[in-house]
All heavy atoms as TSV, in Angstrom:
chain	resi	resn	atom	element	x	y	z
A	1	MET	N	N	32.448	-57.083	50.435
A	1	MET	CA	C	33.159	-55.839	50.619
A	1	MET	C	C	33.979	-55.547	49.351
A	1	MET	O	O	34.629	-56.430	48.816
A	1	MET	CB	C	34.067	-55.954	51.847
A	1	MET	CG	C	34.695	-54.648	52.217
A	1	MET	SD	S	35.741	-54.633	53.709
A	1	MET	CE	C	34.757	-55.466	54.904
A	2	SER	N	N	33.954	-54.298	48.914
A	2	SER	CA	C	34.676	-53.931	47.691
A	2	SER	C	C	36.164	-53.721	47.973
A	2	SER	O	O	36.580	-53.552	49.124
A	2	SER	CB	C	34.087	-52.642	47.112
A	2	SER	OG	O	34.482	-51.515	47.879
A	3	ALA	N	N	36.949	-53.705	46.917
A	3	ALA	CA	C	38.388	-53.481	47.042
A	3	ALA	C	C	38.664	-52.109	47.656
A	3	ALA	O	O	39.625	-51.940	48.407
A	3	ALA	CB	C	39.069	-53.610	45.689
A	4	ASN	N	N	37.843	-51.112	47.352
A	4	ASN	CA	C	38.043	-49.778	47.908
A	4	ASN	C	C	37.754	-49.727	49.405
A	4	ASN	O	O	38.185	-48.807	50.083
A	4	ASN	CB	C	37.182	-48.744	47.184
A	4	ASN	CG	C	37.755	-48.359	45.841
A	4	ASN	OD1	O	38.747	-48.902	45.399
A	4	ASN	ND2	N	37.117	-47.422	45.180
A	5	GLU	N	N	37.032	-50.694	49.916
A	5	GLU	CA	C	36.703	-50.728	51.338
A	5	GLU	C	C	37.685	-51.586	52.144
A	5	GLU	O	O	37.566	-51.688	53.350
A	5	GLU	CB	C	35.288	-51.275	51.540
A	5	GLU	CG	C	34.215	-50.399	50.936
A	5	GLU	CD	C	32.846	-51.068	50.926
A	5	GLU	OE1	O	32.778	-52.306	50.806
A	5	GLU	OE2	O	31.858	-50.340	51.029
A	6	THR	N	N	38.645	-52.192	51.460
A	6	THR	CA	C	39.585	-53.105	52.096
A	6	THR	C	C	40.982	-52.523	52.051
A	6	THR	O	O	41.417	-52.024	51.017
A	6	THR	CB	C	39.583	-54.467	51.361
A	6	THR	OG1	O	38.252	-54.947	51.305
A	6	THR	CG2	C	40.470	-55.468	52.058
A	7	GLN	N	N	41.710	-52.605	53.158
A	7	GLN	CA	C	43.105	-52.198	53.192
A	7	GLN	C	C	43.958	-53.433	53.414
A	7	GLN	O	O	43.741	-54.168	54.374
A	7	GLN	CB	C	43.354	-51.190	54.315
A	7	GLN	CG	C	44.802	-50.828	54.509
A	7	GLN	CD	C	45.423	-50.115	53.323
A	7	GLN	OE1	O	44.738	-49.428	52.576
A	7	GLN	NE2	N	46.695	-50.299	53.117
A	8	VAL	N	N	44.914	-53.660	52.528
A	8	VAL	CA	C	45.821	-54.799	52.668
A	8	VAL	C	C	47.165	-54.259	53.144
A	8	VAL	O	O	47.853	-53.567	52.414
A	8	VAL	CB	C	45.982	-55.556	51.330
A	8	VAL	CG1	C	46.965	-56.698	51.485
A	8	VAL	CG2	C	44.633	-56.040	50.830
A	9	GLY	N	N	47.525	-54.563	54.371
A	9	GLY	CA	C	48.802	-54.131	54.924
A	9	GLY	C	C	48.851	-52.654	55.265
A	9	GLY	O	O	48.291	-51.829	54.570
A	10	GLY	N	N	49.482	-52.340	56.339
A	10	GLY	CA	C	49.705	-50.957	56.737
A	10	GLY	C	C	48.439	-50.217	57.115
A	10	GLY	O	O	47.362	-50.787	57.184
A	11	THR	N	N	48.617	-48.928	57.334
A	11	THR	CA	C	47.466	-48.079	57.621
A	11	THR	C	C	47.090	-47.339	56.359
A	11	THR	O	O	47.925	-47.087	55.496
A	11	THR	CB	C	47.793	-47.081	58.742
A	11	THR	OG1	O	48.906	-46.293	58.342
A	11	THR	CG2	C	48.107	-47.789	60.045
A	12	HIS	N	N	45.836	-46.977	56.279
A	12	HIS	CA	C	45.336	-46.344	55.059
A	12	HIS	C	C	44.983	-44.899	55.336
A	12	HIS	O	O	44.265	-44.599	56.275
A	12	HIS	CB	C	44.093	-47.103	54.563
A	12	HIS	CG	C	43.652	-46.693	53.198
A	12	HIS	ND1	N	44.379	-46.963	52.076
A	12	HIS	CD2	C	42.560	-46.032	52.780
A	12	HIS	CE1	C	43.744	-46.503	51.012
A	12	HIS	NE2	N	42.643	-45.923	51.424
A	13	TYR	N	N	45.530	-44.008	54.552
A	13	TYR	CA	C	45.181	-42.602	54.644
A	13	TYR	C	C	44.069	-42.359	53.632
A	13	TYR	O	O	44.129	-42.807	52.497
A	13	TYR	CB	C	46.398	-41.706	54.370
A	13	TYR	CG	C	47.200	-42.133	53.168
A	13	TYR	CD1	C	46.923	-41.632	51.917
A	13	TYR	CD2	C	48.224	-43.067	53.289
A	13	TYR	CE1	C	47.638	-42.042	50.808
A	13	TYR	CE2	C	48.944	-43.493	52.184
A	13	TYR	CZ	C	48.641	-42.963	50.953
A	13	TYR	OH	O	49.345	-43.386	49.855
A	14	LYS	N	N	43.028	-41.683	54.036
A	14	LYS	CA	C	41.889	-41.437	53.152
A	14	LYS	C	C	42.133	-40.190	52.318
A	14	LYS	O	O	42.571	-39.162	52.817
A	14	LYS	CB	C	40.602	-41.262	53.952
A	14	LYS	CG	C	39.936	-42.566	54.305
A	14	LYS	CD	C	39.709	-43.367	53.073
A	14	LYS	CE	C	38.539	-44.298	53.163
A	14	LYS	NZ	N	38.394	-45.084	51.974
A	15	MET	N	N	41.839	-40.309	51.036
A	15	MET	CA	C	41.929	-39.188	50.118
A	15	MET	C	C	40.544	-38.992	49.510
A	15	MET	O	O	39.675	-39.851	49.624
A	15	MET	CB	C	42.978	-39.483	49.036
A	15	MET	CG	C	44.373	-39.677	49.612
A	15	MET	SD	S	45.612	-40.213	48.425
A	15	MET	CE	C	45.589	-38.928	47.236
A	16	ALA	N	N	40.344	-37.865	48.861
A	16	ALA	CA	C	39.049	-37.590	48.246
A	16	ALA	C	C	38.695	-38.642	47.200
A	16	ALA	O	O	37.536	-39.019	47.045
A	16	ALA	CB	C	39.046	-36.195	47.620
A	17	TYR	N	N	39.711	-39.127	46.485
A	17	TYR	CA	C	39.523	-40.140	45.451
A	17	TYR	C	C	40.573	-41.227	45.649
A	17	TYR	O	O	41.701	-40.933	46.009
A	17	TYR	CB	C	39.692	-39.547	44.046
A	17	TYR	CG	C	38.762	-38.412	43.755
A	17	TYR	CD1	C	39.154	-37.096	43.913
A	17	TYR	CD2	C	37.458	-38.663	43.332
A	17	TYR	CE1	C	38.301	-36.045	43.657
A	17	TYR	CE2	C	36.579	-37.614	43.075
A	17	TYR	CZ	C	37.017	-36.317	43.244
A	17	TYR	OH	O	36.150	-35.284	42.989
A	18	GLU	N	N	40.203	-42.459	45.366
A	18	GLU	CA	C	41.188	-43.535	45.375
A	18	GLU	C	C	42.042	-43.391	44.111
A	18	GLU	O	O	41.515	-43.255	43.000
A	18	GLU	CB	C	40.507	-44.904	45.389
A	18	GLU	CG	C	39.858	-45.244	46.706
A	18	GLU	CD	C	40.858	-45.537	47.812
A	18	GLU	OE1	O	42.043	-45.775	47.524
A	18	GLU	OE2	O	40.432	-45.538	48.971
A	19	THR	N	N	43.352	-43.421	44.289
A	19	THR	CA	C	44.258	-43.197	43.161
A	19	THR	C	C	44.028	-44.198	42.039
A	19	THR	O	O	44.032	-43.835	40.862
A	19	THR	CB	C	45.722	-43.246	43.634
A	19	THR	OG1	O	45.881	-42.295	44.690
A	19	THR	CG2	C	46.674	-42.913	42.510
A	20	TRP	N	N	43.773	-45.465	42.370
A	20	TRP	CA	C	43.585	-46.438	41.293
A	20	TRP	C	C	42.308	-46.161	40.517
A	20	TRP	O	O	42.236	-46.455	39.325
A	20	TRP	CB	C	43.656	-47.863	41.795
A	20	TRP	CG	C	42.666	-48.316	42.839
A	20	TRP	CD1	C	41.501	-47.703	43.234
A	20	TRP	CD2	C	42.761	-49.489	43.608
A	20	TRP	NE1	N	40.882	-48.424	44.209
A	20	TRP	CE2	C	41.642	-49.539	44.468
A	20	TRP	CE3	C	43.681	-50.513	43.664
A	20	TRP	CZ2	C	41.413	-50.571	45.356
A	20	TRP	CZ3	C	43.450	-51.532	44.567
A	20	TRP	CH2	C	42.332	-51.557	45.397
A	21	ASP	N	N	41.304	-45.547	41.131
A	21	ASP	CA	C	40.102	-45.170	40.398
A	21	ASP	C	C	40.397	-44.032	39.421
A	21	ASP	O	O	39.882	-44.015	38.301
A	21	ASP	CB	C	38.981	-44.765	41.360
A	21	ASP	CG	C	38.446	-45.939	42.157
A	21	ASP	OD1	O	38.522	-47.090	41.665
A	21	ASP	OD2	O	37.941	-45.715	43.281
A	22	VAL	N	N	41.230	-43.081	39.834
A	22	VAL	CA	C	41.631	-41.981	38.954
A	22	VAL	C	C	42.449	-42.520	37.784
A	22	VAL	O	O	42.209	-42.164	36.625
A	22	VAL	CB	C	42.431	-40.915	39.740
A	22	VAL	CG1	C	43.024	-39.863	38.816
A	22	VAL	CG2	C	41.556	-40.270	40.812
A	23	ILE	N	N	43.412	-43.393	38.067
A	23	ILE	CA	C	44.252	-43.981	37.011
A	23	ILE	C	C	43.384	-44.713	35.996
A	23	ILE	O	O	43.559	-44.562	34.781
A	23	ILE	CB	C	45.313	-44.917	37.632
A	23	ILE	CG1	C	46.348	-44.097	38.404
A	23	ILE	CG2	C	45.980	-45.785	36.565
A	23	ILE	CD1	C	47.262	-44.918	39.306
A	24	ASN	N	N	42.422	-45.465	36.480
A	24	ASN	CA	C	41.519	-46.195	35.593
A	24	ASN	C	C	40.630	-45.239	34.790
A	24	ASN	O	O	40.498	-45.391	33.570
A	24	ASN	CB	C	40.655	-47.164	36.412
A	24	ASN	CG	C	39.743	-47.976	35.538
A	24	ASN	OD1	O	40.189	-48.666	34.633
A	24	ASN	ND2	N	38.450	-47.900	35.795
A	25	ALA	N	N	40.043	-44.248	35.447
A	25	ALA	CA	C	39.149	-43.305	34.765
A	25	ALA	C	C	39.878	-42.516	33.686
A	25	ALA	O	O	39.295	-42.203	32.645
A	25	ALA	CB	C	38.524	-42.349	35.785
A	26	TRP	N	N	41.137	-42.194	33.944
A	26	TRP	CA	C	41.917	-41.430	32.972
A	26	TRP	C	C	42.563	-42.307	31.910
A	26	TRP	O	O	43.189	-41.800	30.983
A	26	TRP	CB	C	43.003	-40.619	33.676
A	26	TRP	CG	C	42.480	-39.484	34.519
A	26	TRP	CD1	C	41.183	-39.067	34.644
A	26	TRP	CD2	C	43.250	-38.631	35.353
A	26	TRP	NE1	N	41.110	-38.012	35.505
A	26	TRP	CE2	C	42.360	-37.720	35.962
A	26	TRP	CE3	C	44.599	-38.566	35.658
A	26	TRP	CZ2	C	42.790	-36.734	36.838
A	26	TRP	CZ3	C	45.028	-37.592	36.543
A	26	TRP	CH2	C	44.127	-36.677	37.121
A	27	GLY	N	N	42.438	-43.623	32.029
A	27	GLY	CA	C	43.012	-44.534	31.045
A	27	GLY	C	C	44.533	-44.516	31.007
A	27	GLY	O	O	45.129	-44.679	29.952
A	28	LEU	N	N	45.161	-44.347	32.166
A	28	LEU	CA	C	46.619	-44.266	32.213
A	28	LEU	C	C	47.250	-45.645	32.132
A	28	LEU	O	O	46.639	-46.644	32.500
A	28	LEU	CB	C	47.069	-43.569	33.501
A	28	LEU	CG	C	46.553	-42.150	33.707
A	28	LEU	CD1	C	47.075	-41.587	35.024
A	28	LEU	CD2	C	46.920	-41.247	32.542
A	29	GLY	N	N	48.471	-45.662	31.673
A	29	GLY	CA	C	49.227	-46.897	31.587
A	29	GLY	C	C	50.124	-47.077	32.801
A	29	GLY	O	O	50.014	-46.346	33.796
A	30	TYR	N	N	51.027	-48.033	32.696
A	30	TYR	CA	C	51.879	-48.402	33.823
A	30	TYR	C	C	52.750	-47.238	34.309
A	30	TYR	O	O	52.776	-46.934	35.508
A	30	TYR	CB	C	52.770	-49.587	33.424
A	30	TYR	CG	C	53.672	-50.052	34.541
A	30	TYR	CD1	C	53.168	-50.837	35.571
A	30	TYR	CD2	C	55.012	-49.697	34.569
A	30	TYR	CE1	C	53.985	-51.264	36.616
A	30	TYR	CE2	C	55.838	-50.122	35.595
A	30	TYR	CZ	C	55.319	-50.895	36.616
A	30	TYR	OH	O	56.130	-51.312	37.639
A	31	PHE	N	N	53.457	-46.584	33.403
A	31	PHE	CA	C	54.421	-45.564	33.804
A	31	PHE	C	C	53.742	-44.283	34.279
A	31	PHE	O	O	54.075	-43.762	35.343
A	31	PHE	CB	C	55.408	-45.285	32.666
A	31	PHE	CG	C	56.247	-46.486	32.336
A	31	PHE	CD1	C	55.949	-47.271	31.238
A	31	PHE	CD2	C	57.310	-46.858	33.140
A	31	PHE	CE1	C	56.706	-48.402	30.946
A	31	PHE	CE2	C	58.066	-47.984	32.860
A	31	PHE	CZ	C	57.765	-48.759	31.756
A	32	ASP	N	N	52.789	-43.761	33.513
A	32	ASP	CA	C	52.110	-42.544	33.955
A	32	ASP	C	C	51.197	-42.819	35.147
A	32	ASP	O	O	51.053	-41.977	36.040
A	32	ASP	CB	C	51.365	-41.847	32.818
A	32	ASP	CG	C	50.537	-42.754	31.945
A	32	ASP	OD1	O	50.580	-43.986	32.109
A	32	ASP	OD2	O	49.828	-42.229	31.059
A	33	GLY	N	N	50.629	-44.004	35.219
A	33	GLY	CA	C	49.803	-44.363	36.368
A	33	GLY	C	C	50.608	-44.412	37.659
A	33	GLY	O	O	50.156	-43.938	38.706
A	34	ASN	N	N	51.799	-44.992	37.594
A	34	ASN	CA	C	52.653	-45.023	38.786
A	34	ASN	C	C	53.128	-43.631	39.171
A	34	ASN	O	O	53.218	-43.312	40.360
A	34	ASN	CB	C	53.845	-45.960	38.573
A	34	ASN	CG	C	53.507	-47.376	38.936
A	34	ASN	OD1	O	53.277	-47.684	40.094
A	34	ASN	ND2	N	53.449	-48.244	37.941
A	35	ALA	N	N	53.413	-42.775	38.190
A	35	ALA	CA	C	53.800	-41.399	38.507
A	35	ALA	C	C	52.668	-40.699	39.256
A	35	ALA	O	O	52.907	-40.029	40.270
A	35	ALA	CB	C	54.157	-40.641	37.225
A	36	VAL	N	N	51.434	-40.869	38.797
A	36	VAL	CA	C	50.279	-40.272	39.476
A	36	VAL	C	C	50.141	-40.837	40.887
A	36	VAL	O	O	49.861	-40.104	41.844
A	36	VAL	CB	C	48.990	-40.482	38.651
A	36	VAL	CG1	C	47.741	-40.182	39.469
A	36	VAL	CG2	C	49.023	-39.624	37.400
A	37	LYS	N	N	50.341	-42.144	41.034
A	37	LYS	CA	C	50.256	-42.772	42.360
A	37	LYS	C	C	51.220	-42.107	43.338
A	37	LYS	O	O	50.823	-41.705	44.434
A	37	LYS	CB	C	50.561	-44.265	42.264
A	37	LYS	CG	C	50.651	-44.958	43.622
A	37	LYS	CD	C	51.019	-46.414	43.501
A	37	LYS	CE	C	52.484	-46.573	43.178
A	37	LYS	NZ	N	52.930	-47.975	43.181
A	38	TYR	N	N	52.479	-41.970	42.944
A	38	TYR	CA	C	53.464	-41.387	43.843
A	38	TYR	C	C	53.224	-39.902	44.069
A	38	TYR	O	O	53.416	-39.402	45.183
A	38	TYR	CB	C	54.883	-41.648	43.330
A	38	TYR	CG	C	55.286	-43.083	43.516
A	38	TYR	CD1	C	55.534	-43.911	42.427
A	38	TYR	CD2	C	55.396	-43.631	44.788
A	38	TYR	CE1	C	55.886	-45.236	42.602
A	38	TYR	CE2	C	55.745	-44.957	44.975
A	38	TYR	CZ	C	55.995	-45.753	43.880
A	38	TYR	OH	O	56.338	-47.073	44.060
A	39	LEU	N	N	52.776	-39.183	43.043
A	39	LEU	CA	C	52.467	-37.766	43.223
A	39	LEU	C	C	51.283	-37.560	44.157
A	39	LEU	O	O	51.248	-36.593	44.912
A	39	LEU	CB	C	52.182	-37.101	41.871
A	39	LEU	CG	C	53.403	-36.865	40.999
A	39	LEU	CD1	C	52.971	-36.409	39.611
A	39	LEU	CD2	C	54.336	-35.852	41.642
A	40	SER	N	N	50.318	-38.463	44.113
A	40	SER	CA	C	49.123	-38.293	44.941
A	40	SER	C	C	49.382	-38.566	46.424
A	40	SER	O	O	48.632	-38.096	47.271
A	40	SER	CB	C	47.999	-39.200	44.444
A	40	SER	OG	O	48.269	-40.557	44.728
A	41	ARG	N	N	50.431	-39.294	46.735
A	41	ARG	CA	C	50.637	-39.697	48.124
A	41	ARG	C	C	51.852	-39.091	48.799
A	41	ARG	O	O	52.059	-39.285	49.992
A	41	ARG	CB	C	50.723	-41.221	48.225
A	41	ARG	CG	C	52.023	-41.797	47.698
A	41	ARG	CD	C	52.038	-43.286	47.773
A	41	ARG	NE	N	53.404	-43.773	47.862
A	41	ARG	CZ	C	53.723	-45.048	47.904
A	41	ARG	NH1	N	52.783	-45.968	47.874
A	41	ARG	NH2	N	54.971	-45.411	47.973
A	42	TRP	N	N	52.665	-38.334	48.084
A	42	TRP	CA	C	53.959	-37.938	48.628
A	42	TRP	C	C	53.858	-37.148	49.929
A	42	TRP	O	O	54.670	-37.327	50.824
A	42	TRP	CB	C	54.789	-37.194	47.587
A	42	TRP	CG	C	54.408	-35.758	47.359
A	42	TRP	CD1	C	53.482	-35.295	46.482
A	42	TRP	CD2	C	54.961	-34.615	48.002
A	42	TRP	NE1	N	53.408	-33.932	46.546
A	42	TRP	CE2	C	54.315	-33.492	47.470
A	42	TRP	CE3	C	55.933	-34.435	48.973
A	42	TRP	CZ2	C	54.606	-32.190	47.879
A	42	TRP	CZ3	C	56.223	-33.146	49.380
A	42	TRP	CH2	C	55.568	-32.043	48.838
A	43	ARG	N	N	52.840	-36.313	50.076
A	43	ARG	CA	C	52.719	-35.515	51.300
A	43	ARG	C	C	52.325	-36.361	52.506
A	43	ARG	O	O	52.673	-36.032	53.628
A	43	ARG	CB	C	51.687	-34.416	51.111
A	43	ARG	CG	C	52.159	-33.275	50.265
A	43	ARG	CD	C	51.089	-32.183	50.189
A	43	ARG	NE	N	51.507	-31.117	49.310
A	43	ARG	CZ	C	51.183	-31.027	48.026
A	43	ARG	NH1	N	50.430	-31.960	47.468
A	43	ARG	NH2	N	51.602	-30.021	47.298
A	44	ASN	N	N	51.577	-37.436	52.282
A	44	ASN	CA	C	51.049	-38.248	53.360
A	44	ASN	C	C	51.832	-39.521	53.642
A	44	ASN	O	O	51.594	-40.168	54.654
A	44	ASN	CB	C	49.601	-38.651	53.053
A	44	ASN	CG	C	48.702	-37.455	52.938
A	44	ASN	OD1	O	48.715	-36.573	53.782
A	44	ASN	ND2	N	47.923	-37.400	51.882
A	45	LYS	N	N	52.729	-39.896	52.750
A	45	LYS	CA	C	53.388	-41.187	52.936
A	45	LYS	C	C	54.892	-41.108	52.750
A	45	LYS	O	O	55.628	-41.175	53.713
A	45	LYS	CB	C	52.785	-42.232	52.000
A	45	LYS	CG	C	53.277	-43.626	52.287
A	45	LYS	CD	C	52.521	-44.684	51.553
A	45	LYS	CE	C	53.063	-46.040	51.946
A	45	LYS	NZ	N	52.442	-47.101	51.216
A	46	GLY	N	N	55.355	-40.964	51.520
A	46	GLY	CA	C	56.776	-41.156	51.247
A	46	GLY	C	C	57.626	-39.917	51.140
A	46	GLY	O	O	58.832	-40.004	50.923
A	47	GLY	N	N	57.022	-38.733	51.242
A	47	GLY	CA	C	57.800	-37.496	51.168
A	47	GLY	C	C	58.574	-37.354	49.868
A	47	GLY	O	O	58.121	-37.772	48.799
A	48	VAL	N	N	59.739	-36.773	49.977
A	48	VAL	CA	C	60.576	-36.497	48.805
A	48	VAL	C	C	60.921	-37.769	48.048
A	48	VAL	O	O	61.029	-37.758	46.816
A	48	VAL	CB	C	61.851	-35.722	49.219
A	48	VAL	CG1	C	62.820	-35.584	48.057
A	48	VAL	CG2	C	61.472	-34.342	49.747
A	49	GLN	N	N	61.061	-38.884	48.738
A	49	GLN	CA	C	61.363	-40.139	48.038
A	49	GLN	C	C	60.254	-40.487	47.043
A	49	GLN	O	O	60.537	-40.970	45.946
A	49	GLN	CB	C	61.553	-41.282	49.031
A	49	GLN	CG	C	61.967	-42.567	48.334
A	49	GLN	CD	C	62.290	-43.685	49.300
A	49	GLN	OE1	O	62.164	-43.548	50.505
A	49	GLN	NE2	N	62.719	-44.802	48.762
A	50	ASP	N	N	58.994	-40.239	47.403
A	50	ASP	CA	C	57.906	-40.492	46.456
A	50	ASP	C	C	57.974	-39.535	45.272
A	50	ASP	O	O	57.646	-39.917	44.144
A	50	ASP	CB	C	56.539	-40.390	47.141
A	50	ASP	CG	C	56.124	-41.692	47.808
A	50	ASP	OD1	O	56.834	-42.710	47.650
A	50	ASP	OD2	O	55.080	-41.693	48.485
A	51	LEU	N	N	58.410	-38.302	45.486
A	51	LEU	CA	C	58.596	-37.378	44.361
A	51	LEU	C	C	59.689	-37.894	43.428
A	51	LEU	O	O	59.548	-37.815	42.201
A	51	LEU	CB	C	58.952	-35.983	44.872
A	51	LEU	CG	C	57.856	-35.249	45.628
A	51	LEU	CD1	C	58.397	-33.932	46.185
A	51	LEU	CD2	C	56.643	-35.010	44.742
A	52	ARG	N	N	60.737	-38.439	43.990
A	52	ARG	CA	C	61.814	-39.019	43.164
A	52	ARG	C	C	61.311	-40.227	42.375
A	52	ARG	O	O	61.668	-40.420	41.206
A	52	ARG	CB	C	63.001	-39.407	44.034
A	52	ARG	CG	C	63.787	-38.230	44.535
A	52	ARG	CD	C	65.092	-38.648	45.203
A	52	ARG	NE	N	65.815	-37.477	45.647
A	52	ARG	CZ	C	65.910	-37.090	46.916
A	52	ARG	NH1	N	65.361	-37.807	47.870
A	52	ARG	NH2	N	66.572	-35.998	47.235
A	53	LYS	N	N	60.479	-41.043	43.021
A	53	LYS	CA	C	59.913	-42.193	42.324
A	53	LYS	C	C	59.027	-41.740	41.168
A	53	LYS	O	O	59.093	-42.300	40.070
A	53	LYS	CB	C	59.123	-43.073	43.296
A	53	LYS	CG	C	59.995	-43.825	44.281
A	53	LYS	CD	C	59.147	-44.619	45.254
A	53	LYS	CE	C	59.981	-45.351	46.274
A	53	LYS	NZ	N	59.164	-46.122	47.230
A	54	ALA	N	N	58.201	-40.729	41.404
A	54	ALA	CA	C	57.348	-40.203	40.333
A	54	ALA	C	C	58.204	-39.694	39.178
A	54	ALA	O	O	57.930	-39.989	38.008
A	54	ALA	CB	C	56.445	-39.085	40.865
A	55	ALA	N	N	59.253	-38.960	39.500
A	55	ALA	CA	C	60.158	-38.436	38.468
A	55	ALA	C	C	60.825	-39.558	37.691
A	55	ALA	O	O	61.025	-39.456	36.470
A	55	ALA	CB	C	61.209	-37.529	39.106
A	56	HIS	N	N	61.161	-40.645	38.371
A	56	HIS	CA	C	61.790	-41.789	37.723
A	56	HIS	C	C	60.843	-42.412	36.688
A	56	HIS	O	O	61.248	-42.721	35.562
A	56	HIS	CB	C	62.184	-42.798	38.799
A	56	HIS	CG	C	63.124	-43.849	38.339
A	56	HIS	ND1	N	63.119	-45.111	38.856
A	56	HIS	CD2	C	64.117	-43.850	37.410
A	56	HIS	CE1	C	64.056	-45.830	38.269
A	56	HIS	NE2	N	64.663	-45.096	37.395
A	57	TYR	N	N	59.583	-42.595	37.067
A	57	TYR	CA	C	58.605	-43.135	36.122
A	57	TYR	C	C	58.375	-42.176	34.957
A	57	TYR	O	O	58.238	-42.598	33.803
A	57	TYR	CB	C	57.278	-43.443	36.822
A	57	TYR	CG	C	57.281	-44.773	37.525
A	57	TYR	CD1	C	57.489	-44.867	38.895
A	57	TYR	CD2	C	57.101	-45.963	36.821
A	57	TYR	CE1	C	57.502	-46.088	39.541
A	57	TYR	CE2	C	57.123	-47.191	37.457
A	57	TYR	CZ	C	57.318	-47.246	38.822
A	57	TYR	OH	O	57.340	-48.469	39.445
A	58	ILE	N	N	58.355	-40.889	35.232
A	58	ILE	CA	C	58.181	-39.904	34.162
A	58	ILE	C	C	59.377	-39.923	33.226
A	58	ILE	O	O	59.216	-39.866	31.998
A	58	ILE	CB	C	57.944	-38.498	34.750
A	58	ILE	CG1	C	56.575	-38.459	35.445
A	58	ILE	CG2	C	58.038	-37.431	33.664
A	58	ILE	CD1	C	56.353	-37.239	36.314
A	59	GLN	N	N	60.591	-40.023	33.774
A	59	GLN	CA	C	61.789	-40.095	32.939
A	59	GLN	C	C	61.734	-41.301	32.007
A	59	GLN	O	O	62.046	-41.203	30.824
A	59	GLN	CB	C	63.061	-40.137	33.797
A	59	GLN	CG	C	64.339	-40.197	32.981
A	59	GLN	CD	C	64.513	-39.004	32.059
A	59	GLN	OE1	O	64.210	-37.875	32.434
A	59	GLN	NE2	N	64.989	-39.253	30.836
A	60	LYS	N	N	61.324	-42.449	32.534
A	60	LYS	CA	C	61.213	-43.650	31.695
A	60	LYS	C	C	60.171	-43.454	30.607
A	60	LYS	O	O	60.387	-43.830	29.445
A	60	LYS	CB	C	60.868	-44.874	32.566
A	60	LYS	CG	C	60.737	-46.161	31.784
A	60	LYS	CD	C	62.028	-46.555	31.110
A	60	LYS	CE	C	61.893	-47.890	30.403
A	60	LYS	NZ	N	63.114	-48.270	29.704
A	61	LEU	N	N	59.057	-42.845	30.942
A	61	LEU	CA	C	58.004	-42.593	29.958
A	61	LEU	C	C	58.508	-41.651	28.867
A	61	LEU	O	O	58.246	-41.868	27.680
A	61	LEU	CB	C	56.770	-42.022	30.649
A	61	LEU	CG	C	55.553	-41.772	29.771
A	61	LEU	CD1	C	55.094	-43.044	29.062
A	61	LEU	CD2	C	54.421	-41.198	30.631
A	62	ILE	N	N	59.262	-40.628	29.255
A	62	ILE	CA	C	59.851	-39.712	28.264
A	62	ILE	C	C	60.779	-40.475	27.330
A	62	ILE	O	O	60.720	-40.308	26.104
A	62	ILE	CB	C	60.605	-38.566	28.968
A	62	ILE	CG1	C	59.601	-37.613	29.646
A	62	ILE	CG2	C	61.500	-37.805	27.983
A	62	ILE	CD1	C	60.243	-36.624	30.602
A	63	GLU	N	N	61.630	-41.330	27.883
A	63	GLU	CA	C	62.549	-42.113	27.056
A	63	GLU	C	C	61.790	-43.002	26.078
A	63	GLU	O	O	62.159	-43.093	24.894
A	63	GLU	CB	C	63.454	-42.958	27.939
A	63	GLU	CG	C	64.457	-42.150	28.730
A	63	GLU	CD	C	65.213	-42.986	29.758
A	63	GLU	OE1	O	65.076	-44.229	29.773
A	63	GLU	OE2	O	65.947	-42.382	30.569
A	64	LEU	N	N	60.725	-43.654	26.547
A	64	LEU	CA	C	59.937	-44.506	25.670
A	64	LEU	C	C	59.273	-43.712	24.558
A	64	LEU	O	O	59.269	-44.135	23.393
A	64	LEU	CB	C	58.882	-45.264	26.483
A	64	LEU	CG	C	59.413	-46.325	27.436
A	64	LEU	CD1	C	58.294	-46.808	28.354
A	64	LEU	CD2	C	60.024	-47.482	26.667
A	65	GLU	N	N	58.701	-42.572	24.910
A	65	GLU	CA	C	58.027	-41.743	23.919
A	65	GLU	C	C	59.007	-41.160	22.911
A	65	GLU	O	O	58.707	-41.102	21.720
A	65	GLU	CB	C	57.221	-40.633	24.605
A	65	GLU	CG	C	56.011	-41.142	25.362
A	65	GLU	CD	C	55.043	-41.902	24.468
A	65	GLU	OE1	O	54.656	-41.388	23.403
A	65	GLU	OE2	O	54.694	-43.039	24.839
A	66	GLU	N	N	60.181	-40.776	23.377
A	66	GLU	CA	C	61.202	-40.259	22.454
A	66	GLU	C	C	61.682	-41.349	21.504
A	66	GLU	O	O	61.921	-41.081	20.318
A	66	GLU	CB	C	62.382	-39.664	23.233
A	66	GLU	CG	C	62.041	-38.334	23.868
A	66	GLU	CD	C	63.178	-37.745	24.681
A	66	GLU	OE1	O	64.099	-38.482	25.088
A	66	GLU	OE2	O	63.122	-36.533	24.917
A	67	SER	N	N	61.818	-42.572	21.983
A	67	SER	CA	C	62.270	-43.656	21.109
A	67	SER	C	C	61.203	-44.007	20.080
A	67	SER	O	O	61.522	-44.416	18.963
A	67	SER	CB	C	62.664	-44.879	21.922
A	67	SER	OG	O	61.528	-45.512	22.479
A	68	ARG	N	N	59.937	-43.860	20.421
A	68	ARG	CA	C	58.852	-44.117	19.472
A	68	ARG	C	C	58.784	-43.044	18.395
A	68	ARG	O	O	58.386	-43.313	17.275
A	68	ARG	CB	C	57.509	-44.188	20.198
A	68	ARG	CG	C	57.358	-45.437	21.031
A	68	ARG	CD	C	55.970	-45.511	21.678
A	68	ARG	NE	N	55.934	-46.654	22.559
A	68	ARG	CZ	C	55.718	-46.610	23.860
A	68	ARG	NH1	N	55.486	-45.450	24.432
A	68	ARG	NH2	N	55.709	-47.698	24.572
A	69	ALA	N	N	59.169	-41.824	18.766
A	69	ALA	CA	C	59.106	-40.706	17.826
A	69	ALA	C	C	60.291	-40.712	16.870
A	69	ALA	O	O	60.255	-40.056	15.830
A	69	ALA	CB	C	59.063	-39.377	18.591
A	70	ALA	N	N	61.354	-41.415	17.221
A	70	ALA	CA	C	62.579	-41.413	16.395
A	70	ALA	C	C	62.437	-42.265	15.159
A	70	ALA	O	O	61.661	-43.110	14.987
A	70	ALA	CB	C	63.747	-41.907	17.234
């Protein structure tokens, strides 16, 4: 059985695409990948708290990118 066919813990809500497959296909890193994860699930799982989590990862990514540009 593949990882996409297995759910570890909790209940699984089905989406058109598995978020980790999208993150991998787009070549995202830790911070932008986590932002996409929280944005993709906020309506079905964590609500506004997931939007805040996504914003937090985006803020960190902005800080990192700004420090690299300086």
